[in-house]
C-alpha positions in Angstrom: 0.0 0.0 0.0 1.5 3.4 -0.9 1.7 6.3 1.5 -1.2 8.2 -0.1 -3.6 5.2 0.2 -2.5 4.5 3.8 -3.2 8.1 4.8 -6.6 8.1 3.2 -7.7 4.8 4.9 -6.6 5.5 8.4 -6.5 8.6 10.6 -3.9 7.0 12.9 -1.5 9.7 14.0 -2.5 11.8 11.0 -5.9 12.8 12.3 -6.3 15.6 14.8 -8.7 18.1 16.3 -11.4 20.2 14.5 -13.8 21.8 17.1 -11.5 24.9 17.4 -12.9 26.1 14.1 -16.4 26.5 15.7 -14.9 28.7 18.4 -12.8 31.2 16.5 -13.6 34.0 14.1 -12.4 32.5 10.8 -15.8 31.2 9.6 -19.4 32.3 9.3 -22.6 30.4 9.2 -25.7 31.4 7.3 -29.2 30.0 6.9 -28.1 27.8 4.0 -24.8 26.4 5.5 -26.3 25.9 9.0 -28.1 22.8 7.9 -24.7 21.1 7.2 -23.4 21.3 10.7 -24.0 18.7 13.4 -25.7 19.7 16.7 -22.6 19.5 18.7 -20.7 21.8 16.3 -23.5 24.4 16.5 -23.5 24.1 20.3 -19.8 25.0 20.3 -20.6 27.9 17.9 -23.1 29.2 20.4 -20.6 28.8 23.3 -23.2 26.6 25.0 -22.8 25.1 28.5 -22.6 21.6 27.1 -21.3 20.7 23.6 -22.1 17.0 23.7 -25.0 14.9 25.1 -24.3 12.9 28.3 -23.3 9.7 26.5 -22.0 11.3 23.3 -18.3 11.1 22.3 -16.0 14.1 21.8 -14.1 13.3 18.6 -11.2 15.7 19.5 -10.7 14.3 23.0 -10.8 10.7 21.8 -8.6 11.3 18.8 -5.9 12.9 20.9 -6.0 10.4 23.7 -6.0 7.4 21.3 -2.8 8.8 20.0 -1.4 9.2 23.5 -2.3 5.5 24.2 -0.6 4.3 21.1 2.4 6.4 21.8 2.5 5.0 25.4 2.3 1.5 23.9 5.3 2.2 21.7 7.5 3.8 24.3 6.8 1.0 26.7 7.5 -1.9 24.4 9.5 -0.9 21.3 13.0 -1.2 22.8 12.3 -4.8 23.9 10.6 -5.8 20.6 12.1 -8.4 18.2 13.5 -7.4 14.9 14.9 -4.0 13.8 18.1 -2.3 14.8 18.6 -0.4 18.0 18.8 2.8 16.0 15.4 2.1 14.3 13.8 1.3 17.7 15.2 4.6 19.1 13.8 6.5 16.2 10.3 4.9 16.7 10.6 5.8 20.4 11.4 9.4 19.5 8.6 9.6 17.0 6.1 8.4 19.6 7.3 11.0 22.0 6.7 13.8 19.5 3.2 12.5 18.6 2.4 12.3 22.3 3.7 15.8 22.9 1.6 17.2 20.1 -1.5 15.5 21.4 -1.0 16.9 24.9 -0.4 20.4 23.4 -3.7 20.3 21.7 -5.5 18.8 24.6 -4.3 21.3 27.1 -5.1 24.2 24.8 -8.7 22.9 24.2 -9.6 21.7 27.6 -7.3 23.7 29.9 -6.9 27.5 30.5 -4.4 29.5 28.5 -0.9 29.2 30.2 -0.5 32.1 32.6 0.9 33.1 36.0 -1.6 30.6 37.5 -0.5 27.7 35.4 0.7 25.7 38.5 -2.8 25.7 39.9 -5.0 25.8 36.8 -6.5 22.4 35.8 -5.0 21.1 32.6 -5.8 17.6 31.3 -5.0 14.1 32.6 -1.5 12.8 31.8 -1.9 9.2 30.9 1.5 7.6 31.4 0.7 3.9 31.1 -1.5 1.5 29.1 -3.6 0.2 32.0 -7.3 1.0 31.3 -7.8 1.0 35.1 -5.3 3.9 35.5 -6.5 6.8 37.6 -6.7 10.0 35.5 -6.8 13.1 37.7 -6.2 16.3 35.9 -2.6 17.6 35.9 -2.0 21.3 36.1 -1.5 23.3 33.0 2.2 23.7 34.1 2.6 20.0 34.5 1.2 19.3 31.1 3.5 21.9 29.4 6.5 20.5 31.3 5.6 17.0 30.1 5.4 18.2 26.5 8.8 19.8 26.7 10.4 16.8 28.4 9.1 14.5 25.6 10.3 16.7 22.8 13.8 17.3 24.3 14.2 13.5 24.9 13.1 12.8 21.3 15.5 15.2 19.5 18.7 13.1 19.4 17.1 10.1 17.7 15.0 11.9 15.0 16.0 12.4 11.4 16.9 16.0 10.8 14.7 16.9 7.9 11.4 15.6 6.4 10.9 13.4 3.4 8.2 15.0 1.2 5.2 12.7 1.2 6.2 11.2 4.6 5.6 14.3 6.7 3.3 12.5 9.2 6.6 11.1 10.6 8.2 13.5 13.0 11.7 14.9 12.3 14.1 17.1 14.3 13.1 20.3 12.5 9.5 19.6 13.4 10.3 18.8 17.1 12.3 22.0 17.3 9.3 24.0 15.9 6.8 22.4 18.3 9.2 23.3 21.2 9.3 26.8 19.9 5.5 26.9 19.7 5.2 25.5 23.2 7.5 28.2 24.6 5.7 30.9 22.7 2.4 29.8 24.3 4.2 30.0 27.7 5.1 33.6 26.9 8.8 32.8 26.8 9.9 34.4 23.6 13.7 33.8 24.3 13.3 30.0 24.2 10.7 30.3 21.4 13.3 32.2 19.3 16.0 29.6 20.2 14.1 26.6 19.0 12.5 28.3 16.0 15.9 29.3 14.8 17.2 25.7 15.3 14.2 24.4 13.2 14.8 26.9 10.4 18.5 26.2 10.3 17.7 22.5 9.8 14.9 23.0 7.2 13.4 26.2 5.8 11.8 25.2 2.4 8.9 27.5 1.4 6.5 26.9 -1.5 6.3 29.9 -3.9 2.6 30.3 -4.7 3.5 31.8 -8.0 4.1 28.2 -9.2 0.5 27.2 -8.5 -1.9 26.8 -11.5 -5.6 27.8 -11.9 -8.1 25.1 -11.0 -9.7 23.8 -14.2 -13.2 24.0 -12.7 -12.7 27.3 -10.8 -10.3 29.4 -12.9 -10.3 32.1 -10.2 -8.8 29.6 -7.8 -5.1 28.6 -7.7 -4.7 24.9 -7.3 -2.2 22.6 -5.7 -1.0 20.0 -8.3 -2.6 16.5 -8.3 -1.2 14.2 -5.6 0.5 17.3 -4.1 2.7 16.8 -1.1 3.5 20.1 0.5 7.3 20.5 1.0 6.5 23.1 3.7 5.1 20.5 6.1 7.4 19.4 9.0 4.9 17.3 10.9 1.6 17.0 9.2 -1.8 16.5 10.8 -5.3 17.0 9.3 -8.5 17.7 11.3 -11.9 16.3 10.6 -14.3 18.1 8.2 -16.7 19.9 10.5 -18.9 20.6 7.6 -18.8 20.1 3.8 -19.9 23.7 3.4 -17.8 26.3 5.1 -18.0 30.0 4.5 -15.4 32.5 5.5 -15.8 35.5 7.9 -15.8 38.7 5.9 -13.5 40.3 8.4 -10.9 37.7 7.6 -11.3 38.0 3.8 -10.9 41.8 4.1 -7.3 41.2 5.4 -6.1 40.0 2.1 -5.1 41.9 -1.0 -7.4 40.0 -3.5 -5.1 40.6 -6.4 -1.5 40.6 -5.1 -1.8 38.1 -2.2 -2.0 34.7 -3.8 -3.3 33.1 -0.6 -6.6 34.8 -1.4 -7.0 32.7 -4.6 -5.4 29.6 -3.0 -7.5 29.5 0.2 -10.9 30.8 -1.0 -13.2 30.9 -3.9 -16.3 32.7 -5.0 -19.2 30.3 -4.5 -21.5 31.7 -7.2 -23.4 28.4 -7.5 -25.0 29.0 -4.1 -25.3 32.7 -4.3 -22.6 33.3 -1.6 -19.8 35.7 -1.9 -16.9 33.5 -0.7 -16.4 30.0 0.6 -13.4 28.2 2.0 -11.8 26.0 -0.5 -9.5 23.3 1.0 -7.6 21.7 -1.9 -4.6 20.4 0.0 -6.3 17.1 0.7 -9.3 15.8 -1.0 -12.0 15.2 1.5 -10.0 16.6 4.4 -9.7 20.0 6.1 -6.7 22.2 5.6 -3.4 20.8 6.8 -2.6 21.3 10.5 0.4 20.2 12.4 3.8 21.9 12.2 5.1 23.7 9.1 7.9 26.0 7.9 5.6 29.0 7.4 4.4 28.8 11.0 8.0 28.4 12.2 8.9 31.7 10.4 5.9 33.3 12.1 6.9 31.9 15.5 10.4 33.3 15.1 9.1 36.6 13.9 6.7 36.9 16.9 9.5 36.0 19.3 11.8 38.7 17.7 9.0 41.3 18.1 8.3 40.4 21.7 12.0 40.7 22.4 12.2 44.1 20.8 13.8 43.1 17.5 11.6 44.8 15.1 13.9 44.6 12.0 14.5 40.8 12.5 10.7 40.2 12.9 10.0 42.0 9.6 12.8 40.1 7.8 11.0 36.8 8.7 7.6 38.1 7.7 8.9 39.4 4.4 10.6 36.1 3.6 7.3 34.4 3.9 5.4 37.1 2.0 7.9 36.9 -0.9 6.6 33.4 -1.5 2.9 34.4 -1.2 2.6 37.6 -3.3 2.2 37.8 -7.1 5.5 38.5 -8.8 6.0 42.2 -9.4 3.7 43.4 -6.7 4.7 45.1 -3.5 4.9 42.8 -0.5 7.6 44.3 1.8 6.4 45.4 5.3 8.3 47.6 7.7 7.8 48.5 11.4 8.8 51.6 13.3 9.1 49.8 16.5 8.6 46.4 18.2 5.0 47.1 19.1 4.1 47.8 15.4 6.1 44.7 14.4 4.1 42.5 16.8 0.9 43.9 15.4 2.0 43.1 11.8 3.2 39.6 12.8 -0.2 38.9 14.3 -2.0 40.0 11.2 0.3 38.0 9.0 -0.2 35.0 11.2 -3.9 35.2 10.8 -3.7 35.4 7.0 -1.2 32.6 6.7 -2.7 30.2 9.2 -6.4 30.7 8.3 -8.4 27.4 9.0 -5.2 25.7 10.0 -5.9 25.2 13.7 -4.2 28.3 15.0 -6.6 31.2 15.3 -8.6 30.0 18.4 -5.5 29.3 20.4 -4.0 32.7 19.3 -7.1 34.6 20.4 -6.8 33.0 23.9 -3.1 33.9 24.3 -3.4 37.4 22.8 -6.1 38.2 25.3 -4.1 36.7 28.2 -0.6 38.1 27.3 -1.4 41.3 25.5 -4.8 42.3 26.7 -5.9 42.5 23.1 -9.5 42.4 24.3 -10.8 40.2 21.4 -14.5 39.3 21.8 -15.6 36.6 19.5 -19.2 37.1 18.2 -20.9 34.4 16.1 -24.1 35.2 14.1 -26.8 32.6 13.5 -30.3 33.0 12.1 -31.6 32.6 15.7 -29.3 35.3 17.1 -25.8 36.5 18.0 -23.6 34.7 20.5 -20.6 36.5 22.1 -17.7 35.2 24.1 -15.8 37.9 26.1 -12.0 37.7 26.6 -10.8 35.2 29.2 -14.3 33.9 29.8 -14.6 30.4 31.4 -16.1 29.3 28.1 -12.8 29.8 26.3 -12.1 26.4 27.8 -14.1 23.5 26.3 -16.1 21.4 28.7 -14.9 17.8 29.1 -17.4 15.3 27.8 -19.7 14.1 30.5 -19.3 10.4 29.5 -15.6 10.6 30.3 -16.2 12.1 33.8 -18.8 9.3 34.4 -16.1 6.7 33.5 -13.4 8.5 35.5 -15.0 10.5 38.3 -11.6 11.9 39.3 -11.7 14.1 36.2 -13.1 17.4 37.3 -15.3 19.5 35.0 -14.4 22.9 33.7 -16.5 25.7 35.2 -18.8 27.3 32.6 
């Protein structure tokens, strides 16, 4: 079975989270598209007290903890397994650690509070260290979860290949582990370490795709298309979330952030849905039948390093990273260079570029939470539905997803998030 077929037939470590999209401000829902969303997705869009019924499964929770369990199985048994060289076993051990670290990063940012000065006492998520189904699963603190993530990644680094093989980017490499470490420290508001590890990642691998090489879609000439059987060379550690809905429309505020002529991301990410009388829809053409690629990538690593530079007062260095990315996203011959008078302006420009580049890629919801916590950006998310508007103020309890009630019933030591 080739790699493409294997990916399409099994989520395995390739699948990841998707409910974040219903919480952020990247999409909009109208009377037509609402009918394509499941009840639990609409509950999340309304910031409801409960997202799932009492006995209903949470796909994001289960996907991430299934990966944790499999990673635990590998780390517990691979070194004593028959066959294979010691080096091969050490690499599999390291890969399992990276997958586990990624799963916990997502879990703690969906079901725990944003990392802050109270991280040592804020409830994070259970750290499952074994493979015993009778294991007690009390919630670790946010601090403990972040420490566990960092420990896994640091332990994995020596035994990972340095750079990805295009088409096999669901297998962790050192450049990806460095990038995830950088992201972990950025989310801890530690820009010095974020800069250190982002720089290490980009020194190992820094390939960017020039969007000028993309061709028009035969069916939608206004859309730039990735080639058939495309494997993105920018991906360091690829994941793909579930399709929340087959019909997804884009928030007009997000669309207005792009230059529709010069910025080729506009024609690559979105299309004019004339068939349904809508202005613009989200067009995910990286993977047929999947949402946009998540995971760790070179573009995000540039954005992490740029943000770290800005937070450390290095405005020129931040803009250099942003302009390196924009040079590969803007139509040849158009102006793409940005400049900042000071670090504060640089940080603002980095945030805007991050939103443009990372649209629908699993970033925006987490970014809103940390911008409100670290920078007092005061972002209130308001979702409009035919039956009314639903708003979530900054740092509200409901910026943390409730844990599915079925899991608390099975493990009463898991406490629920206040709503």
